[in-house]
C-alpha positions in Angstrom: 73.2 -74.8 87.0 74.6 -77.6 84.9 78.2 -78.7 85.6 80.5 -81.6 85.1 80.5 -82.5 88.8 79.4 -81.4 92.2 82.0 -79.8 94.6 82.3 -80.7 98.2 79.9 -79.2 100.7 80.7 -76.2 102.9 81.4 -76.8 106.5 78.7 -74.4 107.6 75.2 -75.9 107.0 72.1 -73.6 107.0 68.8 -75.2 106.3 66.1 -73.6 104.2 64.0 -73.1 107.3 66.8 -71.2 109.1 67.6 -69.0 106.1 64.0 -68.1 105.4 63.3 -67.5 109.1 66.3 -65.2 109.2 65.2 -63.3 106.1 61.6 -62.8 107.4 63.0 -61.7 110.8 65.4 -59.2 109.1 62.6 -57.7 107.0 60.3 -57.4 110.1 63.1 -55.8 112.1 63.8 -53.4 109.2 60.1 -52.5 109.0 59.9 -51.8 112.8 63.0 -49.6 112.7 61.7 -47.6 109.8 58.3 -47.2 111.6 60.0 -46.0 114.8 62.1 -43.5 112.9 59.2 -42.1 111.0 57.1 -41.9 114.2 59.8 -39.8 115.7 60.0 -37.5 112.7 56.3 -37.3 112.1 54.6 -37.5 115.6 50.8 -37.8 115.6 50.5 -38.9 111.9 50.1 -42.8 112.1 48.7 -43.1 108.6 51.5 -41.2 107.0 54.0 -43.3 109.0 52.3 -46.6 107.9 52.1 -45.5 104.2 55.8 -44.5 104.1 56.8 -47.7 105.9 55.0 -49.9 103.4 56.5 -48.0 100.5 60.0 -48.6 101.9 59.6 -52.2 103.2 57.5 -53.9 100.4 59.9 -53.2 97.5 62.9 -54.2 99.6 61.1 -57.5 100.7 60.1 -58.2 97.0 63.6 -57.7 95.7 65.1 -59.7 98.5 62.7 -62.6 98.2 63.0 -62.6 94.4 66.8 -62.8 94.7 66.5 -65.8 97.0 63.8 -67.6 94.9 65.4 -67.0 91.4 68.3 -69.5 92.0 65.9 -72.1 93.2 63.7 -71.7 90.2 66.8 -72.0 87.9 67.7 -75.2 89.8 64.2 -76.6 89.2 64.5 -75.8 85.4 67.9 -77.5 85.3 66.4 -80.5 87.1 63.6 -80.6 84.5 66.2 -80.5 81.7 68.3 -83.3 83.1 65.3 -85.5 83.7 64.3 -84.9 80.0 67.9 -85.8 79.0 67.7 -89.0 81.1 64.5 -89.9 79.4 66.2 -89.5 76.0 69.1 -91.7 77.1 71.6 -88.9 77.7 73.2 -89.4 81.2 76.1 -87.0 80.8 74.7 -84.1 82.9 75.1 -83.4 86.6 74.1 -80.3 88.7 75.8 -78.0 91.2 74.1 -76.1 94.1 76.3 -73.7 96.0 74.4 -73.6 99.2 74.7 -76.3 101.9 71.0 -77.0 102.6 68.3 -79.5 101.8 68.5 -78.7 98.1 72.1 -79.7 98.1 71.1 -83.1 99.4 68.6 -83.4 96.5 71.2 -82.4 94.0 73.7 -84.9 95.5 71.1 -87.7 95.2 70.3 -86.6 91.6 74.0 -86.7 90.6 74.4 -90.1 92.3 71.5 -91.4 90.3 73.1 -90.0 87.1 76.3 -91.8 87.9 74.5 -95.1 88.4 72.6 -94.6 85.2 75.8 -93.8 83.3 77.5 -96.9 84.7 74.5 -99.1 83.8 74.3 -97.6 80.3 78.0 -98.1 79.7 77.7 -101.7 80.9 74.7 -102.3 78.8 76.4 -100.9 75.7 79.4 -103.1 76.3 77.1 -106.1 76.7 75.2 -105.3 73.5 78.5 -105.0 71.6 79.7 -108.3 73.0 76.3 -110.0 72.2 76.2 -108.5 68.7 79.8 -109.7 68.0 78.9 -113.2 69.2 75.7 -113.3 67.2 77.3 -111.9 64.1 80.1 -114.4 64.2 78.1 -117.5 65.2 77.8 -120.2 62.4 74.1 -120.5 63.2 72.0 -118.4 60.8 69.7 -116.2 62.9 66.6 -114.4 61.5 64.3 -112.2 63.7 61.0 -111.7 61.9 58.2 -109.3 62.9 54.7 -110.6 62.4 52.4 -107.6 62.2 48.7 -108.4 62.0 47.2 -108.5 58.5 50.6 -107.8 56.9 53.6 -109.6 55.5 56.3 -110.9 57.8 59.3 -108.5 57.8 62.9 -109.3 58.7 64.2 -107.0 61.5 67.5 -108.6 62.2 69.8 -111.1 60.4 73.4 -112.1 61.3 76.2 -112.7 58.8 75.5 -116.4 58.6 71.9 -115.8 57.6 73.0 -113.2 55.0 75.5 -115.6 53.4 72.9 -118.4 53.4 70.0 -116.5 52.0 71.2 -113.5 50.1 75.0 -114.0 49.3 75.9 -111.5 52.0 73.5 -108.7 51.1 71.5 -106.9 53.8 68.2 -108.5 54.8 66.8 -106.1 57.3 63.6 -104.5 56.1 62.8 -107.1 53.4 59.7 -109.3 53.4 60.5 -112.8 54.5 58.5 -114.2 51.6 60.6 -112.4 49.0 63.8 -113.4 50.6 62.8 -117.1 50.7 61.5 -117.0 47.1 64.9 -118.4 45.9 65.6 -120.6 48.9 65.8 -124.4 48.8 62.4 -126.2 48.6 63.4 -128.3 51.6 63.7 -125.1 53.7 60.3 -123.9 52.5 58.7 -127.3 53.4 60.3 -127.1 56.9 59.0 -123.6 57.5 55.5 -124.6 56.3 55.4 -127.5 58.7 55.9 -125.4 61.7 57.9 -126.3 64.8 61.5 -127.6 64.9 62.8 -130.0 62.3 65.6 -131.5 60.3 65.9 -131.2 56.5 68.5 -131.6 53.8 69.2 -129.4 50.7 71.3 -130.1 47.6 72.1 -133.4 46.0 75.0 -135.8 46.0 78.3 -134.4 47.3 76.7 -131.0 47.7 74.0 -132.2 50.1 73.8 -130.1 53.2 71.8 -131.1 56.4 70.2 -128.3 58.5 68.4 -128.2 61.8 65.6 -125.6 62.0 64.5 -124.2 65.4 61.9 -121.5 65.8 60.5 -119.6 68.8 57.7 -117.0 69.1 57.7 -114.1 71.5 56.5 -110.5 72.0 58.9 -107.6 71.6 57.7 -104.0 72.3 54.1 -105.2 72.2 54.6 -106.8 68.7 54.7 -110.5 67.9 58.1 -111.8 66.6 59.5 -115.1 65.5 63.2 -116.1 65.8 64.4 -118.6 63.2 67.7 -120.5 63.8 69.3 -122.5 61.0 72.2 -124.7 62.1 74.3 -126.5 59.5 74.9 -130.1 60.6 76.7 -131.6 57.6 80.2 -131.6 59.1 78.9 -132.7 62.5 76.9 -135.5 60.9 80.0 -136.7 58.9 82.0 -136.9 62.1 79.1 -138.7 63.7 79.0 -141.1 60.7 82.7 -141.9 61.2 82.1 -142.7 64.8 79.0 -144.7 63.9 80.9 -146.8 61.4 83.6 -147.5 64.0 80.9 -148.6 66.3 79.4 -150.8 63.5 82.7 -152.5 62.9 83.0 -153.2 66.7 79.5 -154.6 66.8 80.0 -156.8 63.7 83.4 -158.0 65.0 81.9 -158.8 68.4 79.0 -160.7 66.9 81.3 -162.6 64.6 83.5 -163.6 67.4 80.5 -164.6 69.6 79.3 -166.9 66.8 82.5 -168.2 65.3 84.1 -169.1 68.6 81.3 -171.5 69.6 81.2 -172.9 66.1 84.9 -173.7 66.2 84.5 -175.3 69.6 81.5 -177.3 68.5 83.2 -178.5 65.3 86.2 -179.6 67.4 84.0 -181.4 69.8 82.2 -183.2 66.9 85.5 -184.2 65.3 86.7 -185.6 68.7 83.4 -187.6 69.1 83.8 -189.0 65.6 87.3 -190.1 66.4 86.2 -191.8 69.5 83.2 -193.4 67.8 80.7 -191.7 70.1 78.3 -190.4 67.5 75.1 -190.3 69.5 75.7 -186.5 70.4 76.5 -185.5 66.8 72.8 -184.5 65.9 72.6 -182.1 68.8 76.0 -180.6 67.9 75.0 -180.2 64.3 71.7 -178.7 65.2 73.4 -176.1 67.4 75.9 -175.3 64.6 73.0 -174.8 62.2 71.2 -172.6 64.6 74.2 -170.4 65.2 74.9 -170.3 61.5 71.3 -169.1 60.7 71.6 -166.4 63.4 74.9 -165.2 61.9 73.4 -165.2 58.4 70.4 -163.2 59.5 72.6 -160.7 61.3 74.9 -160.2 58.3 72.0 -160.0 55.8 70.4 -157.2 57.8 73.4 -155.0 57.4 74.0 -156.2 53.8 70.5 -155.3 52.8 71.2 -151.7 53.7 74.7 -151.5 52.2 73.6 -153.1 48.9 70.3 -151.4 48.3 69.6 -152.0 44.6 68.5 -149.2 42.2 64.7 -148.7 42.3 62.7 -150.3 39.5 60.1 -147.7 38.9 56.6 -148.7 38.0 53.1 -147.2 38.1 51.2 -148.1 41.3 48.0 -146.7 42.7 48.3 -145.2 46.2 45.2 -147.2 47.3 47.0 -150.5 46.4 50.1 -149.5 48.3 48.1 -148.4 51.4 46.1 -151.7 51.2 49.4 -153.7 51.3 50.6 -151.7 54.3 47.3 -152.2 56.1 47.7 -155.9 55.8 50.9 -155.8 57.8 50.5 -152.9 60.4 47.7 -150.9 61.8 47.4 -147.2 61.2 44.9 -144.4 60.6 44.6 -143.0 57.1 44.1 -139.2 57.1 42.5 -137.4 54.1 41.9 -138.6 50.6 44.6 -140.4 48.6 45.8 -138.7 45.4 44.1 -140.0 42.3 47.3 -140.0 40.2 49.3 -143.2 40.5 52.8 -143.1 41.9 56.0 -143.9 39.9 57.9 -146.0 42.5 59.6 -149.2 43.3 56.7 -150.8 45.2 58.7 -153.3 47.2 61.2 -150.7 48.4 58.6 -148.0 49.2 56.6 -150.6 51.1 59.6 -151.5 53.1 60.4 -147.9 53.8 56.8 -147.0 55.0 56.6 -150.2 57.0 59.8 -149.1 58.9 58.3 -145.7 59.5 55.0 -147.1 60.7 56.6 -149.6 63.0 58.8 -146.9 64.5 55.7 -144.9 65.1 54.1 -147.8 67.0 57.4 -148.2 69.0 57.5 -144.5 70.0 55.1 -145.0 72.9 52.1 -143.7 70.9 48.7 -145.3 71.1 47.9 -147.5 68.0 44.9 -145.3 67.0 47.2 -142.2 67.1 49.5 -143.6 64.4 48.5 -141.8 61.2 49.5 -141.9 57.5 48.7 -139.0 55.1 49.5 -138.9 51.4 48.8 -135.9 49.3 49.8 -134.1 46.1 51.6 -130.8 46.5 52.4 -129.1 43.2 54.8 -131.5 41.4 55.7 -133.7 44.4 54.0 -136.3 46.5 54.1 -135.7 50.3 53.9 -138.7 52.7 53.5 -138.0 56.4 53.8 -140.7 59.1 52.6 -139.3 62.4 52.5 -140.5 66.0 51.8 -139.1 69.5 54.8 -140.6 71.2 57.5 -138.8 73.2 59.0 -137.1 70.1 62.8 -136.6 69.9 65.1 -134.2 71.6 67.6 -132.2 69.6 70.5 -134.7 70.0 68.3 -137.6 68.7 66.7 -135.5 66.0 70.2 -134.6 64.8 71.4 -138.1 64.6 68.2 -140.0 63.8 69.0 -140.4 60.1 72.6 -141.5 60.6 73.0 -145.2 59.7 73.2 -147.6 62.7 72.4 -144.8 65.2 69.7 -146.1 67.6 68.4 -145.2 71.1 66.8 -148.6 71.4 68.6 -151.3 73.3 68.2 -153.9 70.7 67.8 -151.6 67.7 70.0 -151.8 64.6 69.6 -148.1 63.7 68.7 -149.1 60.1 64.9 -148.2 59.9 65.1 -144.5 59.4 68.4 -144.7 57.5 67.0 -147.3 55.1 63.9 -145.1 54.6 66.1 -142.2 53.8 68.2 -144.2 51.3 65.0 -145.4 49.5 63.6 -141.8 49.4 66.8 -140.4 48.0 67.1 -143.3 45.5 63.7 -142.2 44.2 65.0 -138.6 43.9 63.2 -137.4 47.0 64.1 -136.6 50.6 63.0 -137.3 54.1 62.8 -135.0 57.2 61.8 -135.2 60.8 60.0 -132.7 63.0 58.4 -132.8 66.5 54.6 -132.1 66.4 52.8 -129.5 68.4 51.1 -131.3 71.3 53.6 -134.1 71.3 54.8 -136.8 68.9 56.8 -136.9 65.7 56.1 -136.5 62.1 58.3 -138.1 59.5 57.8 -136.5 56.0 58.9 -138.1 52.8 58.9 -136.0 49.6 58.8 -137.8 46.3 58.8 -136.4 42.8 55.5 -137.0 41.1 55.6 -138.2 37.5 
C-alpha cells in the first residue's frame, strides 16, 4: 500500500455503498438461482434444497467478502504505519488506493497532510540550520543551562564564543556549570552570584576586558533553564571613550570661550574707562571679572581632579569611622554588620568615591530611606554595595555608565561613577553595576583586604 505518490483518479467513481449493495445483490441473486435450480431437480424436498443452497452460497459469499475486505484492512495497517512514522518525525511515506471511492478521498487527504508536514519539516530544518549558524558565529557568548531540582546546573548548549571564553574551544555540553566556572575570572563569578543583569570587568591594565552579563529564566520541555549571555564591550567602550573625549574637548572649548570672551570685553571696557578717567564703574567690572574667573577655575578643577588623581596613600582605617564620616554628609541606611577588620585604604579618596555613589543613589529617584550601604568581608576581599530603589538603568546607560564624562543628567559632568571606578582600580579593586530585582540599582565595589 505504500508508494512514492498517488496516481490520478479514475473517471468512473463507485462509492462504497454502491459496491457493497451490488455485491450483496449479486450474492442474493446467485442464491435464488441456485435454489430454483435445485427445486427443479429435487421437487418436494425443501430441506435438501435449503441445505445444498447454503453449502454453495455461504462459501462463495465468505470468499467474495474476504477478497473485498482484505485490501481495506491492508490499507488501515498502512495508515497505522504512516501515522507511526509521522509521530517519529519521518514524513517520507505516502499511500495509494486503486479504487475511486470514499477511501481514495481519505488517502488523498492523508497524502496532502504528509506533503504539508514534509514542507514544514524542511522549512523548520532550514530555519534551525540558519539559527544555529547565526548563534554559533555571534560574538556574544551564549550558555543554556538546565536547572534540575536538587542537582547541579548542567550546560546543555554553548556556542563557539562561549567555548573560546570559558574552555579554550573545548566542548562544554554535558559539563556542570560549577566545574566550568572554577577557573573563570572572579569578576564573572561575582556577577553570577549577584543575580540579574550587570556590567563587570576582568583582567588588569592593558588586558582589562569589560563584559555585559544578561540572564533569562524559562521552562523548556517542562524543565527550568537559564540562558546566560556574555557580551564583550571593550572595543565598543573604547570607541565610546573616543567620542566622549571629543565631546569633552568641545564642552571645555565652549566653556572657555564663554568665559574668556566676556573677560576680554570687560578688560577692554575697564581700560577704556581708566583712559577716560571714569573709574566709578571699575569695582563692578572687577567684581564681574573675579566671578567669571572663579567659575572658570571651578570648572577646570573639576576635570583636573579626575585627570590627575594621585596614587592612594594607604592607611589602616576602621569601617565604622569611615561610615561615620559618610553619615555626617549624606543620609543612608546601613545594612548588616560592619567587618571587624580595619580597611587598608586612602581614606579621603574612598570617602569621595562612596559620597559620589551615595549622592547618585539619592538622585536616581529613590526615596531617601531606600538608599542603602552594605559592607562585608568575602574571603580575601571587602565588598561594598550601594543600593537604591530608583528607576535603574537600561542596557545603553548600563554599558556607558563607567565611561568618563558620560552622563544622562542635563547638568551632570559624568565624573561621579568614573571617579569612583578610578579610585577602586587605584586600590587594586574593581567596580560593577547591576539592576536590582524589584527595581533600582546596586553599585558594587570590590577591594582587596589586607
